[in-house]
N, C-alpha and C positions, 0 to 999 in steps of 0.2 A: 810101678817107679821107681827111683835109685833110693836106697832105706839110707838116712844118714844115722849115722853113730859115732859116738862124742867119749873119750876115757880123759878128756885133761884135768876133769873136776878130782877125779881117783889119783891122778899122776902128779897133781898141785897140791891137793888139800885130803889127799886121803886120808890120811893119818891125824892132822891138823884141825880138821872140818868136815867129818864125812857123811855128816847129813848134808852140808852143801853139795859136797862133790857128788850124791844121790841124786840131787835137785838136780845139780848143772848136768850131769850125763844120762841118768835116766828118765828123769822127767821133761826139763825144756829141750834138751836136744832128741831122746828116745821116744817122749810122745808128742809134745808139740811141734818140732820139725817133721816128725813123720804123719802128721794130720795131710792128706791130700786135700784138703776142701780149697785150699789155696797150693797151688803147685811152685815148685821150690824155687823157678825164677823168680816171682813174682816176690816167694816169700824172702829170700836174700834180696830185692831191692827195695823190700818195706824193714828189711833189719840195717840196713846201710844208712837210709831216710832216717832211721829213727835215734841211732849213735850218731849220728850227722848233726840231728834237731837238738840232742843231747850235750853236742859239745864234746864228746866223746873221740878222741882222736887218737888213741893211744895203740898196741898191738891188738885190741880187740876186733879191731874197725879194719886193721890189713889184714887180718881173718877173713873178715864178713865181706870185705872185697874180693879177695883171693877165692873164697867159696862164691861169690857172685860171678867171677870170671868162669869159673868151672861149671856152671849151671847155665853158662848160655847170655851173659849179661854181656855184649859186645862192647867195645869202644868206646864208640859214636852213641850207645845207651847210655852207660853210665856218667860220661860229660853232660848227655842232656837231661838226667835225672840230677846231677849236684847242680848244674845252672839252675833247672827248676826251684829246687830245693832250698840254695841260695838267697834266692829273693824274699822267700819267707821265714829261715833259720837263720838268715844272714852273713853276709860275703864274709867275713875272714871264714868262718867255718868253710866255706866252700873253696878257699884259697887253702885249708890246710886240708880239707880230705882231696881234693885237687894232685896235692904231691906226694899222695900215696897212693892214688890211685895211677898217677903214671908212672909208679913204680912198676904196682901190678899189670900193668897193660903195656910196659916198654917192651918186654921181648917179644909181643903175641906174632908166633908164623903162619903159616900157612895153615900149617896143620891143628895151629890151635883154635883158628879160626872153624876149620872144619869140624873140631869137635864140639867146638860153642852150638853151632849149628845143627849138630846132631840131636845135642840138648833140648835144643827147642821143636823136636815132633817125636811122636810115638814111632816112628816107621824108621828101619833102618836105612842108612845111607846103601849099604851095598858096597858090590866090587867095582874097581874101574870098567866103564863100559866100553872094552878093547872092540868087542865086534864090531859097534856102530863108529868107532873114535875117526873114522875117515867124514863121517855127513857130519861130525861137531868142530866147530871152533873151539877148542878150550878143551879141558877137562871134566869129564862126564861120570856119573856113577849108577849103577843100576841094581835095583832091589827087588824081586819080584815076589810079590804079595797074595796073587791067586794066578794060580796058571791053568785052574778048571772053569769053567761054566764063561765064566768072561774073564779075560787076563787082565792083571791089576798088577801097574808096574811105578812102584817108587823111583823117578828119575830126579838127580841132582846134578846142580850146575852147579861150578866154581864160579866168583866173581869174572862178568864179562864172557862168559861162556854161553854159546848159542848154539842149536843145531841147524841145519841149510834149509831153504826151503824145501816144502816137500807136500805130499797131496797122498792122502787115503782114498784109493780107489776102491767099489765095490758095484755089482752087477745087481745088488738090494743090500738096503739095510747098511752098516760101514760106519765109517768116520771114527770119534775118537774123545773122548770127555777129559778134562786136565781140570785137576783140583790142586789148588797152592797150600803147602801144608806146612811151609815154611818158608823164611826169606821174601824176598821181592825179584820179580822176574817180568816178562814182557810174552805177549802174545800178539802177532801180527799178522793179518789175512792180506792177501797181494791187493793193493787199490786201495787200501784203508790205512790207517793211521793206526799206532801201537797202543794195545790196551795194557795197562799197568797190572800185575797180580800180586796180592800178597794173600795170606794166611786165609781160607774159609772161600776165595772165588773160587769162581766154577766156569770154565768157557765148553762149550758146548762147539765140538767143531765136523761138519757135515763132512760126508765122502765128493771126493770129486775142487776139495775148495786149498787152495794154495796158500801153505803158511809158513811158519815158524814159531820158536817159542823158546826162551831161554834167561839166564841172568843178569839181573842190572849191573853194572861196570863193577858198582863198590857193592854187592849185597851176595852172598851164596843163595842158592833158591832149588826149592825141590819141588815137586807136583805127580800127585798118583796121575797115571794114564791108564785110563781105563777103554781096552778096547772093545768097540759096540759089536757085536755079533753080526757078519754079512756072510754073503754068497758070492765066492769069485773075491775076495777079499786080498787087495797088494798095495804096498807102499812104495810111491814113486820118488826118490829122492835126487834135488835139484841141485842147482849153484847156490853157494853159500850167500849170507847175508852180506851186503858192501859195507867194509869196515867206516867208510863215510856216514853212512844211513845210521850205524848201530850209533856213532858216537854222538849222534844229536840227541839222544833220548837221555832223559833226566837221570 
């Protein structure tokens, strides 16, 4: 995991209050923030909630909002956090935090969103999935995790991206296993309703089943694609998912 470092204490108070600077840079940020019993994203949210509840809405709150964004907290998530805490800590405090949060998340680009998504998982996003782009609606990325014994690939979809209908064929064995590792997406078999996928969800796809999978309209989505060993295995790529059918999904 990323190591947090801080030197603001020494820069601002190194000569005036060296002990305080030491406690700030080496203990609070050096030891406490690098205790990975709590993941960094959760720790960022807890810190924002603590400052908001205390009524602290100065530059320190803005720093921690920026830190939260950098460690994967999305615009929708921070809005939900501040709204929830506002009921308990006070409505005026929520207004104050929202004014800062709007500035921090105002210029969120597609690249920022991808970085935030990447920070939510331990697997890399990988490179653009150019070899298979003709079978995807939208941009996808591929990161090989294992190419020996069993093929395991982390596949990442930008919001709205999904692959075409396809079938994994095999004379024996075969098929695929999907495990969501970040974001929100869908898996759908031919003739059945789409199944929503969130982190930790697992889908077993037998050989011979026509299906597709991809991201929700408003979320990045990553899953591990695990290739089940087979005899004479092959993939048959079919038609794209109909736009109108996809748009009906929440």
